[in-house]
DRENRO-957923 format. One record per residue (C-alpha): residue number from 1; residue in three letters; x, z, y. Coordinates in steps of 0.2 Angstrom, whole numbers. Each point is the difference from the previous one (the first is absolute). Layout:
N
<site><seq>NUM</seq><type>ALA</type><px>X</px><pz>Z</pz><py>Y</py></site>
...
***
This chain:
72
<site><seq>1</seq><type>MET</type><px>-45</px><pz>41</pz><py>-1</py></site>
<site><seq>2</seq><type>GLY</type><px>11</px><pz>-16</pz><py>0</py></site>
<site><seq>3</seq><type>ALA</type><px>-16</px><pz>-11</pz><py>3</py></site>
<site><seq>4</seq><type>THR</type><px>-4</px><pz>11</pz><py>15</py></site>
<site><seq>5</seq><type>ALA</type><px>17</px><pz>-2</pz><py>7</py></site>
<site><seq>6</seq><type>CYS</type><px>-1</px><pz>-19</pz><py>-2</py></site>
<site><seq>7</seq><type>ARG</type><px>-17</px><pz>0</pz><py>9</py></site>
<site><seq>8</seq><type>ALA</type><px>8</px><pz>11</pz><py>14</py></site>
<site><seq>9</seq><type>ILE</type><px>15</px><pz>-12</pz><py>2</py></site>
<site><seq>10</seq><type>ASN</type><px>-12</px><pz>-15</pz><py>1</py></site>
<site><seq>11</seq><type>ALA</type><px>-10</px><pz>9</pz><py>13</py></site>
<site><seq>12</seq><type>ASP</type><px>16</px><pz>2</pz><py>11</py></site>
<site><seq>13</seq><type>ASP</type><px>4</px><pz>-16</pz><py>10</py></site>
<site><seq>14</seq><type>ALA</type><px>18</px><pz>7</pz><py>2</py></site>
<site><seq>15</seq><type>LEU</type><px>3</px><pz>0</pz><py>-19</py></site>
<site><seq>16</seq><type>GLU</type><px>0</px><pz>-13</pz><py>-14</py></site>
<site><seq>17</seq><type>LEU</type><px>-4</px><pz>3</pz><py>-18</py></site>
<site><seq>18</seq><type>VAL</type><px>11</px><pz>-12</pz><py>-10</py></site>
<site><seq>19</seq><type>ALA</type><px>1</px><pz>7</pz><py>-17</py></site>
<site><seq>20</seq><type>ALA</type><px>-8</px><pz>13</pz><py>-12</py></site>
<site><seq>21</seq><type>VAL</type><px>6</px><pz>6</pz><py>-17</py></site>
<site><seq>22</seq><type>ASP</type><px>-10</px><pz>9</pz><py>-13</py></site>
<site><seq>23</seq><type>PRO</type><px>5</px><pz>-4</pz><py>-19</py></site>
<site><seq>24</seq><type>SER</type><px>-17</px><pz>6</pz><py>-5</py></site>
<site><seq>25</seq><type>ALA</type><px>-10</px><pz>-10</pz><py>12</py></site>
<site><seq>26</seq><type>ALA</type><px>11</px><pz>-16</pz><py>1</py></site>
<site><seq>27</seq><type>ALA</type><px>-9</px><pz>-16</pz><py>5</py></site>
<site><seq>28</seq><type>GLN</type><px>-14</px><pz>9</pz><py>10</py></site>
<site><seq>29</seq><type>ILE</type><px>-1</px><pz>-4</pz><py>18</py></site>
<site><seq>30</seq><type>VAL</type><px>1</px><pz>15</pz><py>12</py></site>
<site><seq>31</seq><type>GLY</type><px>0</px><pz>-3</pz><py>19</py></site>
<site><seq>32</seq><type>GLY</type><px>2</px><pz>-18</pz><py>-2</py></site>
<site><seq>33</seq><type>VAL</type><px>16</px><pz>1</pz><py>-11</py></site>
<site><seq>34</seq><type>THR</type><px>1</px><pz>-3</pz><py>-18</py></site>
<site><seq>35</seq><type>VAL</type><px>6</px><pz>16</pz><py>-9</py></site>
<site><seq>36</seq><type>ALA</type><px>17</px><pz>-3</pz><py>-9</py></site>
<site><seq>37</seq><type>ALA</type><px>6</px><pz>9</pz><py>-15</py></site>
<site><seq>38</seq><type>SER</type><px>18</px><pz>3</pz><py>5</py></site>
<site><seq>39</seq><type>VAL</type><px>9</px><pz>8</pz><py>15</py></site>
<site><seq>40</seq><type>ASP</type><px>10</px><pz>-15</pz><py>1</py></site>
<site><seq>41</seq><type>GLU</type><px>-14</px><pz>-9</pz><py>9</py></site>
<site><seq>42</seq><type>PHE</type><px>4</px><pz>11</pz><py>15</py></site>
<site><seq>43</seq><type>ALA</type><px>17</px><pz>-9</pz><py>1</py></site>
<site><seq>44</seq><type>ALA</type><px>-8</px><pz>-17</pz><py>-3</py></site>
<site><seq>45</seq><type>ALA</type><px>-13</px><pz>3</pz><py>14</py></site>
<site><seq>46</seq><type>GLU</type><px>15</px><pz>5</pz><py>12</py></site>
<site><seq>47</seq><type>CYS</type><px>-8</px><pz>17</pz><py>3</py></site>
<site><seq>48</seq><type>GLU</type><px>8</px><pz>11</pz><py>13</py></site>
<site><seq>49</seq><type>VAL</type><px>-9</px><pz>16</pz><py>-4</py></site>
<site><seq>50</seq><type>VAL</type><px>-9</px><pz>6</pz><py>-16</py></site>
<site><seq>51</seq><type>VAL</type><px>-12</px><pz>15</pz><py>-2</py></site>
<site><seq>52</seq><type>ASP</type><px>1</px><pz>6</pz><py>-18</py></site>
<site><seq>53</seq><type>PHE</type><px>-16</px><pz>8</pz><py>-6</py></site>
<site><seq>54</seq><type>THR</type><px>7</px><pz>3</pz><py>-18</py></site>
<site><seq>55</seq><type>THR</type><px>5</px><pz>16</pz><py>-9</py></site>
<site><seq>56</seq><type>ALA</type><px>17</px><pz>8</pz><py>3</py></site>
<site><seq>57</seq><type>SER</type><px>7</px><pz>-6</pz><py>-16</py></site>
<site><seq>58</seq><type>ALA</type><px>-5</px><pz>-18</pz><py>4</py></site>
<site><seq>59</seq><type>ALA</type><px>7</px><pz>2</pz><py>18</py></site>
<site><seq>60</seq><type>ARG</type><px>17</px><pz>5</pz><py>-7</py></site>
<site><seq>61</seq><type>ASP</type><px>0</px><pz>-17</pz><py>-9</py></site>
<site><seq>62</seq><type>ASN</type><px>-7</px><pz>-10</pz><py>15</py></site>
<site><seq>63</seq><type>VAL</type><px>11</px><pz>7</pz><py>14</py></site>
<site><seq>64</seq><type>PRO</type><px>16</px><pz>-6</pz><py>-6</py></site>
<site><seq>65</seq><type>VAL</type><px>-7</px><pz>-18</pz><py>-3</py></site>
<site><seq>66</seq><type>LEU</type><px>-7</px><pz>0</pz><py>18</py></site>
<site><seq>67</seq><type>LEU</type><px>16</px><pz>7</pz><py>8</py></site>
<site><seq>68</seq><type>GLY</type><px>10</px><pz>-13</pz><py>-10</py></site>
<site><seq>69</seq><type>HIS</type><px>-10</px><pz>-14</pz><py>9</py></site>
<site><seq>70</seq><type>GLY</type><px>2</px><pz>9</pz><py>17</py></site>
<site><seq>71</seq><type>ILE</type><px>-19</px><pz>5</pz><py>1</py></site>
<site><seq>72</seq><type>HIS</type><px>-4</px><pz>16</pz><py>9</py></site>
***
């Protein structure tokens, strides 16, 4: 599902894919972006918005990190 979202973002001229995170697929390239292992990559890439396609338990860990960096 995440790879599909990356392709959809790349297909829309109004959007820009700047980071992707998947600890189990780190170092792969999806949608022209190298997949990182940590959600900290979103802050490093200065993301404005993150779409989280994880599990509810993973999202509970990810959301506070993202909010701490001012990421929607």
